[in-house]
C-alpha positions in Angstrom: -219.0 71.2 -21.1 -217.8 70.3 -17.9 -218.5 66.5 -18.9 -216.7 66.7 -22.1 -213.9 68.3 -20.0 -213.7 65.7 -17.5 -213.8 62.7 -19.7 -211.5 64.2 -21.6 -209.2 64.5 -18.5 -209.8 61.3 -17.2 -209.0 59.6 -20.7 -205.6 61.4 -20.5 -205.0 60.4 -17.0 -206.2 56.8 -18.1 -203.3 57.2 -21.6 -200.5 58.5 -18.4 -200.8 55.7 -16.2 -200.2 52.7 -18.6 -197.4 54.9 -20.5 -195.9 55.7 -17.1 -195.7 51.8 -15.9 -194.4 50.6 -19.2 -191.3 52.9 -19.1 -191.2 52.0 -15.3 -191.2 48.6 -16.2 -188.4 49.3 -18.7 -186.1 51.1 -16.2 -186.3 48.5 -13.6 -184.9 45.9 -16.6 -182.6 48.4 -17.8 -181.3 48.6 -13.9 -181.2 44.9 -13.0 -179.3 44.5 -16.8 -176.9 47.0 -15.0 -176.4 45.7 -11.8 -175.9 42.2 -13.3 -174.0 42.5 -16.7 -170.4 41.4 -16.5 -167.5 43.3 -18.7 -167.4 42.2 -22.4 -164.0 42.8 -23.4 -164.7 42.3 -27.3 -166.6 45.8 -27.2 -165.1 47.2 -24.1 -167.9 47.7 -22.7 -169.6 46.9 -18.8 -171.7 48.1 -16.3 -171.8 47.6 -13.0 -173.9 48.6 -9.5 -172.9 51.7 -7.7 -171.0 54.7 -8.4 -168.5 53.4 -10.6 -171.5 52.2 -12.9 -170.6 52.9 -16.8 -172.4 52.2 -19.9 -172.0 53.4 -23.5 -172.0 57.2 -24.1 -175.3 56.3 -26.8 -177.0 54.4 -23.7 -176.3 55.7 -20.6 -177.5 59.5 -21.4 -180.9 57.8 -22.3 -181.2 56.0 -19.3 -180.2 59.0 -16.9 -182.9 61.0 -19.0 -185.5 58.0 -18.2 -184.7 58.3 -14.4 -185.5 62.2 -14.4 -188.4 61.4 -16.6 -190.0 59.1 -14.0 -188.7 61.5 -11.3 -190.1 64.6 -12.9 -193.4 62.7 -13.4 -194.0 61.5 -10.0 -193.3 64.8 -8.7 -195.9 66.4 -10.8 -198.2 64.2 -10.4 -198.0 64.5 -6.8 -198.3 68.5 -6.9 -201.5 70.8 -7.8 -203.4 69.3 -10.9 -205.7 72.7 -10.6 -202.7 74.8 -11.6 -201.2 74.6 -15.5 -197.8 76.1 -15.8 -197.6 77.6 -18.9 -194.1 79.0 -20.1 -193.0 81.9 -22.8 -189.6 80.8 -23.8 -187.3 82.2 -26.4 -184.2 83.8 -27.6 -183.3 87.2 -26.9 -184.9 90.3 -28.6 -188.0 88.1 -29.3 -190.0 90.1 -26.9 -191.1 87.0 -24.5 -191.2 90.0 -21.6 -193.4 92.2 -23.6 -195.8 89.7 -24.9 -196.4 88.3 -21.0 -197.4 91.7 -20.1 -199.4 92.3 -23.0 -201.3 88.8 -21.8 -201.2 90.4 -18.2 -202.4 93.3 -18.7 -199.3 94.2 -16.5 -195.8 95.7 -16.6 -194.1 93.2 -14.0 -192.0 91.5 -16.6 -188.8 93.6 -17.2 -188.4 94.8 -20.9 -184.4 95.1 -21.3 -182.8 97.0 -23.5 -179.3 95.2 -23.4 -178.3 91.6 -23.7 -178.9 89.2 -22.1 -182.6 90.4 -20.6 -184.1 87.9 -18.3 -182.3 86.6 -16.0 -184.3 85.0 -13.5 -188.1 83.0 -14.1 -191.0 85.3 -13.1 -194.4 83.7 -12.5 -197.8 85.3 -13.1 -200.4 83.6 -10.9 -204.3 83.8 -11.8 -205.7 83.7 -8.9 -204.5 83.2 -4.9 -200.3 82.4 -5.2 -200.4 80.3 -2.1 -201.9 76.7 -3.3 -199.2 77.2 -6.5 -196.6 77.4 -3.9 -195.2 74.1 -3.6 -195.4 73.7 -7.4 -193.2 77.0 -7.9 -191.3 75.7 -5.2 -190.5 72.3 -7.5 -189.9 74.7 -10.3 -187.5 76.8 -8.3 -189.6 80.0 -9.4 -189.1 82.7 -6.7 -190.4 85.8 -8.4 -194.1 85.7 -8.2 -197.1 88.1 -9.0 -200.9 87.3 -8.4 -203.3 88.5 -10.6 -207.3 88.3 -10.5 -208.6 85.0 -11.9 -210.6 87.1 -14.5 -207.7 90.0 -15.0 -207.9 90.2 -19.0 -211.5 89.6 -19.5 -210.8 85.8 -19.6 -211.0 83.8 -16.1 -207.7 82.2 -16.5 -208.1 80.5 -12.7 -205.6 78.2 -12.1 -202.7 79.5 -14.8 -199.3 80.1 -14.0 -197.7 82.3 -16.5 -194.0 82.1 -16.4 -191.3 84.3 -18.3 -188.4 82.1 -18.9 -184.7 83.3 -19.2 -183.1 83.3 -22.7 -182.4 80.3 -24.5 -179.6 82.2 -25.9 -178.2 83.7 -22.8 -174.0 84.6 -22.3 -174.9 83.5 -18.9 -174.5 79.5 -18.8 -176.6 79.8 -15.5 -179.3 81.5 -17.3 -179.8 79.4 -20.2 -179.4 76.2 -18.2 -182.7 77.5 -16.2 -184.1 78.2 -18.8 -183.8 74.5 -20.4 -184.4 73.0 -17.2 -187.7 74.8 -16.7 -188.8 74.1 -20.3 -188.7 70.4 -19.9 -190.4 70.8 -16.3 -193.8 73.4 -17.4 -196.8 72.1 -18.9 -197.2 74.0 -21.9 -194.5 75.9 -24.2 -195.2 78.8 -25.9 -191.8 79.4 -28.5 -192.2 83.1 -29.0 -190.2 84.2 -32.3 -189.4 87.0 -34.1 -189.4 87.4 -38.2 -185.9 87.5 -37.9 -184.3 84.7 -35.7 -187.3 82.5 -36.3 -185.2 79.8 -38.4 -182.5 80.2 -35.5 -180.7 76.7 -35.1 -180.5 77.0 -31.5 -183.8 77.0 -31.1 -184.6 74.4 -33.8 -182.1 72.0 -33.3 -181.8 71.9 -29.4 -184.9 72.8 -28.3 -187.7 71.8 -30.7 -186.4 69.1 -32.4 -186.1 66.7 -29.4 -190.0 67.4 -28.2 -190.9 66.3 -31.6 -193.8 64.5 -29.4 -195.0 67.5 -27.5 -197.2 68.9 -30.4 -199.9 69.0 -28.1 -198.8 71.2 -25.5 -196.3 73.6 -28.0 -197.4 76.7 -29.4 -195.1 78.4 -31.7 -195.9 82.8 -31.5 -194.2 85.1 -34.4 -193.9 88.0 -32.6 -193.4 91.3 -34.2 -195.7 90.3 -37.1 -196.2 94.1 -37.7 -192.9 94.5 -38.7 -193.8 92.2 -41.8 -195.1 93.5 -44.7 -198.3 92.3 -45.7 -197.1 89.9 -48.7 -194.7 88.7 -46.5 -196.5 87.6 -43.7 -198.1 84.5 -45.0 -195.3 83.0 -46.8 -193.0 83.6 -43.4 -196.0 82.0 -41.2 -196.0 78.7 -43.9 -192.2 78.4 -43.4 -192.1 78.4 -39.8 -195.3 75.6 -40.0 -192.8 73.5 -42.5 -189.9 73.9 -40.4 -192.1 73.1 -36.8 -192.8 69.8 -39.0 -189.9 68.9 -40.1 -188.6 69.3 -36.0 -191.4 66.8 -35.5 -194.3 68.9 -34.5 -196.4 68.9 -37.5 -200.0 70.2 -35.2 -198.7 72.5 -33.0 -200.5 75.5 -32.8 -198.7 78.6 -35.0 -199.9 82.4 -34.0 -198.9 85.9 -35.5 -198.9 88.3 -32.5 -197.7 91.7 -31.9 -197.2 92.2 -28.2 -196.9 96.5 -29.3 -200.2 96.4 -31.6 -202.3 93.8 -29.6 -202.8 91.8 -32.7 -203.4 88.2 -32.3 -203.1 88.1 -28.5 -206.6 87.5 -28.5 -206.0 84.3 -30.0 -203.1 83.5 -27.9 -205.3 84.1 -24.7 -207.7 81.6 -26.1 -205.3 78.8 -26.8 -204.0 79.5 -23.1 -207.7 79.6 -21.8 -208.4 76.1 -23.8 -205.2 74.8 -21.7 -206.4 75.9 -18.6 -210.1 75.0 -18.6 -209.5 71.4 -19.7 -206.6 70.6 -17.4 -205.2 68.0 -19.1 -201.8 69.8 -20.3 -199.7 68.4 -17.4 -200.5 65.0 -18.4 -200.3 65.6 -22.0 -196.5 67.1 -21.5 -195.8 64.5 -19.0 -197.5 61.5 -21.8 -195.4 62.9 -24.7 -192.0 62.8 -22.1 -192.4 59.3 -21.4 -193.4 58.8 -25.2 -190.1 60.6 -26.3 -187.6 58.9 -23.6 -189.2 55.6 -24.5 -188.1 56.2 -28.0 -185.1 56.8 -27.1 -183.8 54.2 -24.8 -186.0 51.9 -27.8 -183.1 53.0 -30.2 -180.1 53.0 -27.9 -181.3 49.4 -26.0 -182.1 47.5 -29.5 -183.9 44.8 -28.0 -184.4 41.6 -30.0 -186.4 38.5 -28.4 -184.6 36.2 -26.9 -184.8 32.8 -28.4 -186.8 30.3 -26.1 -185.0 27.4 -24.5 -186.3 24.0 -26.2 -186.2 20.4 -25.3 -182.7 20.0 -27.4 -181.0 23.0 -25.5 -181.7 21.3 -22.2 -180.8 17.7 -23.4 -177.3 19.1 -24.3 -176.5 21.0 -21.3 -177.9 18.3 -18.9 -175.7 15.9 -20.7 -172.7 18.3 -20.3 -173.3 18.3 -16.7 -174.1 14.7 -15.9 -170.6 13.7 -17.7 -168.8 16.5 -15.5 -170.7 15.6 -12.2 -169.6 11.7 -13.0 -173.1 10.3 -13.2 -171.5 7.3 -15.6 -169.0 6.7 -12.8 -172.1 6.6 -10.4 -174.0 4.3 -11.9 -171.2 1.9 -12.8 -170.4 2.0 -9.2 -174.4 1.2 -8.2 -173.7 -1.7 -11.0 -170.6 -2.9 -9.3 -172.3 -2.0 -5.7 -175.0 -5.1 -6.8 -172.8 -7.1 -8.2 -170.4 -7.1 -4.8 -173.6 -7.4 -2.6 -174.8 -10.7 -5.0 -171.1 -12.5 -4.9 -171.2 -12.0 -0.9 -174.9 -13.6 -1.0 -175.0 -16.0 -3.5 -171.7 -16.8 -4.4 -169.7 -20.3 -3.5 -169.2 -20.4 0.0 -165.8 -21.7 -0.5 -164.4 -18.6 -2.0 -167.2 -16.0 -0.9 -164.5 -14.9 1.5 -161.8 -13.7 -1.1 -164.6 -10.8 -1.7 -163.8 -9.3 1.4 -160.9 -8.2 0.4 -163.0 -5.9 -2.3 -164.6 -2.9 -1.1 -168.2 -2.0 -2.3 -167.7 0.7 -4.9 -170.6 2.9 -3.8 -169.0 2.9 -0.4 -165.7 4.0 -1.9 -167.5 6.9 -3.1 -169.1 7.5 0.1 -172.6 7.1 -1.8 -173.4 3.6 0.7 -175.8 5.5 3.1 -178.7 7.5 3.3 -177.2 11.1 3.7 -177.4 13.1 6.9 -180.0 16.3 6.5 -179.4 19.1 8.7 -181.5 21.9 9.2 -183.9 22.6 6.8 -183.6 19.2 4.9 -179.8 20.3 3.3 -177.3 17.1 2.9 -174.6 17.7 4.7 -172.4 15.1 3.3 -170.4 15.0 0.2 -169.3 12.8 -2.2 -165.5 11.1 -3.1 -166.3 11.2 -6.3 -163.6 12.6 -8.9 -163.6 16.1 -9.5 -164.1 16.9 -13.2 -160.9 17.1 -15.5 -159.8 20.3 -16.6 -161.6 19.3 -20.3 -164.7 18.6 -18.7 -165.2 21.9 -17.1 -163.9 23.5 -20.2 -166.8 21.6 -21.7 -169.1 23.0 -19.3 -168.0 26.2 -19.9 -168.7 26.3 -23.4 -171.9 24.7 -22.7 -172.6 27.7 -20.6 -171.4 30.4 -23.5 -173.2 28.4 -26.3 -176.5 28.7 -24.2 -176.1 32.0 -23.6 -175.3 32.7 -27.1 -178.1 30.9 -28.5 -180.5 32.7 -26.3 -178.8 36.0 -27.2 -178.8 35.5 -30.9 -179.3 38.7 -32.8 -179.3 40.8 -29.6 -177.3 44.0 -29.1 -175.6 44.9 -26.0 -176.3 44.7 -23.1 -178.7 41.9 -23.9 -175.7 39.7 -25.0 -174.1 40.3 -21.9 -176.8 40.1 -20.1 -177.9 36.8 -21.5 -174.1 35.0 -21.1 -174.2 36.3 -17.8 -177.4 34.4 -17.2 -176.3 31.3 -18.3 -172.4 31.7 -17.2 -173.0 33.0 -14.0 -173.7 29.7 -12.2 -170.2 28.1 -13.2 -168.7 28.7 -10.0 -171.6 27.4 -7.8 -172.0 24.1 -10.3 -169.9 21.8 -8.9 -170.9 21.8 -5.3 -174.6 22.1 -6.3 -174.2 19.0 -8.7 -172.2 16.7 -5.8 -175.1 17.6 -3.3 -177.7 16.4 -6.2 -175.6 13.3 -6.4 -175.4 12.6 -3.2 -178.9 13.4 -2.2 -180.0 11.1 -4.9 -181.5 7.7 -3.3 -178.9 5.2 -4.1 -179.4 2.9 -1.1 -181.8 1.7 0.7 -183.5 -0.6 -1.4 -183.6 -4.4 -0.2 -181.7 -6.8 -2.0 -184.1 -9.1 -4.5 -185.3 -11.7 -2.5 -183.2 -14.2 -4.5 -180.4 -13.6 -3.1 -181.7 -15.0 0.2 -183.0 -18.1 -1.4 -180.1 -18.8 -3.7 -177.5 -18.2 -0.5 -179.7 -20.8 1.1 -179.6 -23.4 -1.4 -175.5 -22.6 -1.5 -175.1 -23.5 2.0 -176.9 -26.1 1.4 -174.6 -27.7 -1.3 -172.0 -26.0 0.8 -173.4 -28.5 3.4 -173.3 -32.0 0.8 -169.6 -30.9 0.0 -169.3 -30.7 3.7 -170.6 -34.2 4.6 -168.6 -35.9 1.8 -165.0 -34.2 2.5 -165.6 -35.3 6.0 -166.4 -39.1 5.5 -164.0 -39.3 2.8 -161.5 -37.8 5.7 -162.9 -40.7 8.0 -162.5 -43.4 5.9 -158.9 -42.1 5.1 -158.3 -42.0 9.2 -159.5 -45.7 9.4 -156.9 -46.7 6.5 -154.1 -44.7 8.6 -155.1 -46.8 11.7 -155.0 -49.8 9.6 -158.6 -50.2 10.7 -161.0 -52.1 7.8 -163.7 -50.7 6.1 -166.6 -52.8 6.8 -169.3 -51.2 4.6 -168.4 -48.2 2.2 -171.9 -47.6 0.0 -171.4 -46.9 -3.9 -173.5 -45.2 -6.6 -173.1 -47.4 -9.6 -172.0 -49.0 -12.1 -173.9 -48.3 -14.7 -173.9 -50.9 -17.4 -172.8 -49.6 -21.3 -176.2 -48.3 -23.4 -174.4 -47.0 -26.6 -173.5 -45.3 -27.6 -172.7 -44.3 -24.1 -170.4 -46.3 -22.2 -170.3 -48.4 -18.9 -169.6 -46.1 -15.5 -168.2 -47.1 -12.6 -168.9 -47.6 -9.6 -168.1 -44.1 -7.1 -168.3 -44.4 -3.4 -171.0 -42.5 -2.1 -168.4 -39.6 -0.1 -166.6 -39.2 -3.6 -170.1 -38.3 -4.9 -171.0 -36.0 -2.3 -167.8 -33.9 -3.1 -168.0 -34.2 -6.7 -172.0 -32.7 -6.4 -171.3 -30.2 -3.7 -168.4 -28.7 -5.9 -170.2 -28.9 -9.5 -173.5 -27.4 -7.8 -172.0 -25.1 -5.8 -169.7 -23.5 -9.0 -172.7 -23.6 -11.3 -175.0 -22.1 -8.8 -172.1 -19.4 -8.5 -172.3 -19.0 -12.4 -176.0 -18.6 -12.8 -176.6 -15.9 -10.0 -173.6 -13.9 -11.4 -175.5 -13.9 -15.0 -178.5 -12.7 -13.0 -176.9 -10.4 -11.3 -175.3 -8.8 -13.7 -178.7 -8.1 -15.6 -180.2 -7.0 -12.3 -177.2 -4.8 -11.7 -177.7 -3.1 -15.6 -181.4 -2.6 -14.5 -180.1 -1.1 -11.0 -177.6 1.2 -13.2 -180.1 2.4 -15.9 -182.2 3.2 -12.9 -180.0 5.4 -11.5 -179.0 7.1 -14.0 -182.2 8.3 -14.7 -182.1 9.4 -11.0 -179.2 11.3 -11.3 -180.2 12.6 -14.8 -183.1 13.9 -13.0 -181.3 15.8 -9.9 -179.0 17.0 -12.6 -181.9 18.5 -14.8 -183.1 20.2 -11.7 -179.5 21.9 -10.8 -179.4 23.0 -14.3 -182.9 24.1 -14.3 -182.6 26.0 -10.7 -179.3 27.6 -11.4 -178.9 27.7 -15.4 -182.1 27.8 -17.5 -184.3 29.5 -14.9 -182.2 32.5 -14.7 -181.8 32.6 -18.7 -185.7 32.5 -19.1 -185.9 35.2 -16.3 -183.4 37.3 -18.9 -185.5 36.3 -21.7 -188.5 37.5 -19.6 -186.8 40.9 -19.0 -186.0 41.4 -22.8 -189.4 40.9 -23.7 -190.5 42.9 -20.4 -188.3 45.9 -21.7 -189.8 45.7 -25.2 -193.3 45.5 -24.1 -192.6 48.5 -21.4 -191.0 50.6 -24.3 -194.1 49.8 -26.7 -196.7 50.7 -24.0 -194.7 54.1 -22.8 -194.6 55.1 -26.6 -198.0 54.8 -27.0 
């Protein structure tokens, strides 16, 4: 028998542990939601951190109860596991005190003749009271009576039997005290009488909210001796049906009479079983957790958030890239490449004109490797024009659309929570995107080797041109001073070769000038065409690198927070399922 009891106790604690962890996870998610969710004007709902936190009443009450349950469960598990607290609760005139006196074989519970009767809870401890002292202090029960562990002929060592104040007391303090203890004890024995067993106060305010507590609930129909023999069975059947309607199907129902002693042995046996198994506390706590988990699941209906797909990511990155000026920077990379190509391969005669054109990357302050401060953070900023109001509006719309897409089908506060995950980075995005642009290496790669080859060839052609011009200048000077030109080599003439006509002879100085000009311009033209191809390739590479940098920002500031919120919704739902069993 001891082995069976031990296994039951271990199994119950094993069941309580996951339930408690599940509820704790769900409440932690809701606390994060409350701390981070912004106002939703469309619903008039908001929740913020601190003492000004407000939520819809249908959500605030279950969450407050969940916090209370977590606190109560944690505290009860810290206190004596060797004691089982059984409370007798009922309305005025039900005979609670008479039943508790009959069970204990004492007259410690005052039987009053006027309403209200019981004003303060009374504890009867089977065994020494000291070990149960901390537990009773937590329950705020100051009236305590010790009886022998085997008092009454049954070993009830570890039983703490409470006589609660009347739940319908005209003194508010009394019935509030009874309600508080009814939430904290391990087992509730409801003492009802034939006249008021169907009282709406008992069923609506107490029994129905405890619909998951059938295992630790006992209904006692006291004063059964006042019923005619033919009425007892129908009354007990009606009480059983009413309990089933309250959700307490399976709760024990006993007929007793404190006056005649009828049924008291059965009640004592039921209580003795609770005491011997020592699992009532865990069963009660598990039921409390399941009850509040069901309330949270109803109040905070959680639909699984839509997972972010590749199209969502691409749309967001594309919008952010346009806002960050990725295309402008890519065009500047292409323009910078063409600028450097002209400076290296252009015709030397006109190359100097390029000095009056500023490098496009330099104009954006992106023409050098950025300086990095402590921790590798970039300390430079770019001169990319700020996003236009239209672009900023498009970014805000994209973030809202992303949040709404992931929250599709979800109720508050999940919708606002998802939306805030997407839109929370709106203010931080401009600086983060600028830093991403600045941090992306756009320079530092050496220019193509053909720049140097073509540049050297241009200078060679320019030397030919200069030689021809100098030669012609010498000839002009000789003629100017009337000096004879004794020798002037010529190219040609070229005889006619139909259909080609005869070409006249050209002096070599003229040939050198023509060759220098034509070749210089031709090389410049070819170099410009090749440079445009290279510029487009560099622009594509820069665009890809910049888009990756923008994507990293989107992941870090937008997508990761949204995924975390999707995971929170899933964690809440999983916690509620686990807590509810």
